[in-house]
N, C-alpha and C positions, 0 to 999 in steps of 0.2 A: 535246760541245755543251752550253751552258749556257741553260736556258730562262729568259727574264725572269721576274721576281716578278709583274709585272702580268699576264702571260699565265696564270700558275698560279692567281692569284686568280680570274680570269675564268672559267677552265675549271672550277674547283671550284664555283663558284656555278651555272654552266650545268648541270653534272651533277646537282647536288642538286635544282634546279628541275625538271629532266627527270624524275627519279625520283619526285619528289612528284606531278607532273602525271599521269605514267602510272598511279600507285597510287590517285590520288583522283579521276580524271576522270569515273568513273561514280557517285561519291558525291554525295549532296544534303546539305550541311551546314546547310541551312536547315530541314530536315525533322527533327522529334523521332523518336528511335528507338523502334521498336515493342517490345512485351514479348518477341516472338520474337528480336528483335535482342539484347536483354539476356541472354536465355538463351544464345544463341549465343556472345556475348562471354564470359559466364561459363564456358561450356564450354571455349572455346578457352584461356581463362586457366588453368583447372584442369589441361588437358593440357600446357600449355607450362611452367608453374611447376615448380621443383624439389621433388620429394617427399621432404623430409627432416623427421623427427620433431623437434619443438621440444625442446631440452634441459630447459627449465623444466617442460614437460608431463611428461616422463619422471621427472624428480626428484619431481614432485608425486605421481605414481602410486606411486613407491617409497615415499615418505613416508607416503601413505594406507594402503599395504599393511603397512608396519612398524607404524603406530599401531594398526591392526586386530589385528595379531598381538599386539602388547604388551598391548592391552586384554584379548584373550582370556587371556593369560598371567596377567595381574593378577587377572582374575575368577576364574580357576581357582585361583590361589593363595589368594585370599580364601575361596573355597568350601571349599578344603581345610582351611584353618586356623580355620574357624568351629567354635567349641565345640559338640559335641553332648552335652548333659547327660543324664544317665539319668532316665527317668521314674519318679517317686516316688508311691506310694499314701500320701497324707498322712493318710488315715483310720486307718492302722495306727500303732501306737505304735512308735517307732524303737528299735533296739537300742543299747546303749551303744557298740557297736563299729561303728555305722552309717557307711557310705561308706568303710570301710577297703579294699574291693576297688578303690578308685580310686587306691590308692597308686602303682601303676605309671604313672600319667599325670603324676605329678611334682607339686611344690610349687606351680609357677605355675598349673597347671590347677585344683588344689584351692582355691587363693586365689580365683581367678575364679569357681569354682562356689560357694564359700561366700558371696562377695559377691552373686552371682546369688540365691541362696536368701534372703539377707537383704533384698535390694531387693524380693523378692516377699512379705516378711512372714513367712517360714517360719524364725523365729528359733531354734526348737529344732533343726531340721536344719541351720541355719547354724552354730550353736555346735558341733554334732557335726563339721562339715565343718572348721571352723577348728581344732579339736582334732587331726583327722587330719593336718593339715598339720604339726603338732609331733610326733606320736607314730609316724607311719608314713612320712612323707617326709624328705628331707634339705633343709630350706629354707636359704637364705643369711640373712645377718644381717637384711637388710631385710624378707624374707618372714616370719622368725620374729617379729620386732618387730610387724609388721602383725597377725599371727595373735594374739599375746599381747594387744595392745591391743583387738582384736575380741572375744577370749574375756572379757577384763575387762568389757567394755561389756555384752555379752549375758548373761554368768553372774551378774552383780549384779542383772539385771532379771528373770531367770527363776526359777521355783520350784526347790527342790532336785530332783535326779533321783529319790531315793527318796521315795515318798509318805508313808511313816511317820515319816521323818526320825530314826529311832532307830539305823538302822545295823544290817545283818544280818552285818557282818564285824567280829569283835572284834580290837582292837589295843591294846597296852599301851605307853605311853612310860615308859621307865625313866630315872631321873637319879640320879647318886651324886655326893655332895659332903660335905665336912666343913665345916659352918657353925654359927655360934652361933644365928642366927635363920633357921629354914627357911621362914618365911611368904613372903618375896619369891619364893623359888624354887618353892615350891609353887603360888603363884598364877601364876607364869610358865608352869609345866607345864600348868596348867588351861587357860590362854589358848591355849597351843600345841595342846592336844588339841582345843579347840573349833575351831581354825583347820583341822585336819585333817579333822574331821567335815564342816565346811562345804565344804572344797576337794574332797572326795570325792563331793560332791553328796548327803550324807546316807547313803552306802553303808557307810561306816565308823563304828563306835562306838569312839572312843578313850578309854581311861582312863589314869590316871597312877599311878605307883609311885616313891615317893622313898626312896632308901637313904642314910642319914646315917652318917657315920664320926665319930670323935672330933674335936671342933672344937679348933683350937689356942687356946691361952690369950690370945695376942694376934693377933686375926684381921687378915689383911693386906687391902689394898684390893682385891687381885684374887687369886681362888683357882682351882685347877684343878677341873674338873668333867667328868664323863662321861655320855654319852647313848646308849642304844641302844633298840631296839624289839623287841617280840615279839608273837606271836599264840599262841593256845591250841593244844594238840596235836590232830592231825586225828583220832586214835582214843583210846578210853579208856585204853589202855596205852602210848600214845605219849608222846614228849617235845615240849614247846613249842618252836617255831621262834624263834630269836633272830638279829638282825643283830650284826655286829661293832661294838663301841663306838666312838664318837669322843669325843675329848677337846677342851676349850677352856678358856680362861682368862676369868673374868668377875667383876665386882663382885657379891658375894652379896646386897648390900642394895639393888641397882639393878634393880627389877622390869622396867623398860622395856628396859634393856640385856640382861637375861637372856632376855626374849622374843625379841630379835633373834638372840642367840646360839644359842638352842634351836631356832628355826625354820630358821636357816641350817645348823645341824648335821643336822636332819631331812632337809632337801633333799639334803645331801650323802650321807646314808645311802641314801635312795631312789634317787638318781642312780647310785650305784655298784652297788647291788643290781639295778636294772633292766638296767644294761649287762652285768652278769654272767649273770643268770638269764633274760632275756627277749630277744625280737627286736625290741623298740621301738627307734626312733631314739634314739641316745645323747643325753641331756640334756647341755648344756654346763655347765662349771664356773660358779660363781656370777657372773652377768654383772655388770660394774662399774656402779654406781649404782642397781642393783635393790634395792628394798626387800625385807626379810626376809620380810615377810607375803606379798608378791607372788610370792616364790619358790615356796611351797607352794600358794598359792591359784590361780595362774594359769599357771605355768610347768610344772606337772606336771598332766596331764589326768585326768579322772575315771576313764577306762579304765586309765591308768597306775597310779592309786592302787588300784584293785581288783585288778589283776595284780601288783602289788608285794606285797601281803599274801599273795595266794595263792601266790607264787613263793618265799616265805620257807621255807627248808628247816629241817627239825628237827635 
């Protein structure tokens, strides 16, 4: 049996009106709800609504927890990596080997430490720290260049280490050549000796000794020459200590060129002797573009100069 559409519509409307009338017959829509009514409505809503935690709120809580954890890790990392520099009594005169105990901390730490001392106006200690970068650690090229640049800046502005400037350590620079005119070579030797005295901070007193052979009748533009260093014997009956000679070719009449060759040869002698006889960091072979004067003035530290002479064997 099929119910007509009109009958279905009428029945639906009737049922809806009946339900509405039954549910609202005791309600007064003309009167404003009281505060108690609002509380009751709110409680009924809280009880009837689905209790599901919002996804965004959970994600926010996780993000906040992660940010807090990350912040703690970063703070801990920064605290752990903050340099703790040793306390120094600046009233005391530092030793020439000052800050050598920091070698285990590495080149980067010593560079930062030296820069810190320099920023505090402690230039003498800063110079010593920069020197320790070169002679006790293994710096990379950038660190070495930075240290040498700083040593050059500070060393030229500070007084010599030795107060007397006469040098307590005797050293002789020997040169051998066969030349007609020995004046340019002798003058170049004197210049080199003075450079060593200054480079050592006044600790070394270098003298020169020239050994001349029979000069050729027709002197060539470039002649072979030999250079070696020596120090006096340690005892009255001992023998003087000497280094192995190095040889080079140079124009005997060009004093400027002779100075460069002599100083480069001195650097090579010191470099090899220190590597063989001491525990200092090995000096590199002559860096490209480095001036010969800078080699012995700023690439070899004052402590290296002192220990080089002391380590020469009889």
